[in-house]
Every structure is written in structure tokens, then in C-alpha cells.
N, C-alpha and C positions, 0 to 999 in steps of 0.2 A: 836482464836481457830485454832490449827494446825490439819491437817488431819492425820489420821493414815497412815502408809505405805500401798502401793497398795498390795492388796491380790491377790491370784490366781483367785478368783472369779471376781475381777475387771479386771484382765488381760484378762480373757476369755470374759467377757462382752465387753470390748473395742474391742477385735478382732471380735466378732460376730455382733456387733451393725450395722456396715455399711450394711451388707447383710439383716438384719432383722428389720431395722429402721421403716418399715411400717407394722409390724406384731408383736403385743405384745406376743401372744402365741407362734408363731414360734421362736421368740427371746428367750423366757424363756426356751422353749424346747431345743434349740441349746446349750444354756449355760449349762443346766442341763446335757445334753448328754455328752458334753465335760468334765464335772466333774464326770461322771460315775454315774449319778443319773437318774433313770427312771421317766419320767414325760411326758405325751402326752395329746392330745386333745386340744380343744379350751380353752379359759380362764375360762369359767364356769366349764368345766370338770376338769380343773386343780385345781380350788378352791375346788370342791367336793372331788377330790382324796386326796388332801393334808389334808383336814379336816376330812377325814374318820377315824374311830377308827382303831387302829392297822395298820395304813398306814406307820408308821416309821417317820412321820413328827411330829414335836413339834408344837402344836397349841399355838401361842403367843397371841391370841385374837386380840384386836384392840389397843394395847399399843405400840405406836411408840418408846418409850424409851427402851422397852424390845427388839424390833426389832433391834434397833441400837446396843444394848449390844450384842446380838447374832451375828450380822454381824461383829462387831469389834472383836469378838472372833474366827472368821474364819468359822462360819456356813454359809451354803447356805440359804439365807433368801429370800422369795418371798412374796410380798404384793399382795393381790388380792381382787377383789370385783365383785361378780356376778351381771349380769344385764340381762334384757330380751333382746334377740337378742345376743348381744356381751358384755361379761364382760371385765375386764381388769386386767392384771398381770404385775408386775414390779420386776426386780431383785434388791435387796437392797445390797449395798456395804458398805465398811467401811465409817463411818460418824463421823465428829468431835464430841467429847463428848459435851453434853449440847445443841446440835442442837434440834430445835423443831420438825423437820421432818427428816426422814431418807433420805439419798441420794441414788439414784438408776439410772438404765438404763432401757429404755423401748422402744418398738416399738409402733406405733399408726396406727391402721387400717384406711385407707383413708387419711393418712397424714404422718408426720415424728415425731417419738418420740424424746426423749432427752437422752443425755449422762451425767452421773455424775452430776445430778441435783436433788434438793429437790423434793420429791414426791408431794408437794403442787402444782407443775406445771403439775402433771399427773391426778389429780382428782380435781373437784371443792370443795370449802370449805363446801358445804352441804354434799358431799359424803365422804370427808376425815375421819370423825369419824367412818364411817361404814367399812372402809378398815380393813381387817384381815391380819395377818402376820403369816407365817409358816416358820419353820427352820428345817434344816436337816444337820447332820454332813457330811462333804465332805469325801468320801472314802480315805483311806491312799494312798499316792503316787500321789495324784492329786494336 
């Protein structure tokens, strides 16, 4: 499987990751801001905001194939899972068609996240089916 060409979202993710590799919500916020998309708060607040009615986000549910499809079409896609204390969010980037899991970039509170890695490395296999995905078109000119 060959990977799709690098998108603007991946370019921004690659640029922001070194600064935010130890902060998932800070990383997602930085990428969103660079793309002209408003998104703030911690991971739990981001998941709530993206999932809110009339938020402008497309709720993709927990379907990784749908998340891959939207990311490959140039949408800003965020994977998220709320948790008591600290939830977790990941920026999804272009992913080879037929992949089981989307590829993403993320920070990790108290550690170091990953770059351009399948999200099965971001959540354990018990939590992966609970992860929800949200998509938003990138504003023109970004």
C-alpha cells in the first residue's frame, strides 16, 4: 500500500509535533490554530466541543474507515476519547487505503507521543473501539 501525498494537515502536524509531543490537547490546538480552526481546552473539552450539535464538526462516530476516508480527502480529522481526569486526542492524517487503523500524530501527557503512526499505538485495544472521530473542512487558503 502506498501512502497518499503529504497534506497541508500533515505538514502542519510535522512542524508542531516537536514542541507539543508531550501534550496531546496542546498539539491538537496548535495544529487547528495553524489551519484556521478554533478548538481549545483539554482533550475532554475538545471532544465535547466537536461532538456538540451545530458545532460545524462532522461526527464520524467510531468508524476508522470513515475517518481515513475524510482525512484522505483533506479534512481536518481528530480522534478523541474522553476519560476521567485526562482524555486523549489525535490528529489523523492521510492514511494508505485499506489500513485497519488511521495514521496520526499525537502528544502524550507525561511522556512522548508519536509521529505518523497508526493510532493503535495511541490507545489500548480495549479503548480503540470507543474512540470517536470528528472532521472539519480546512478553510480556503490553508
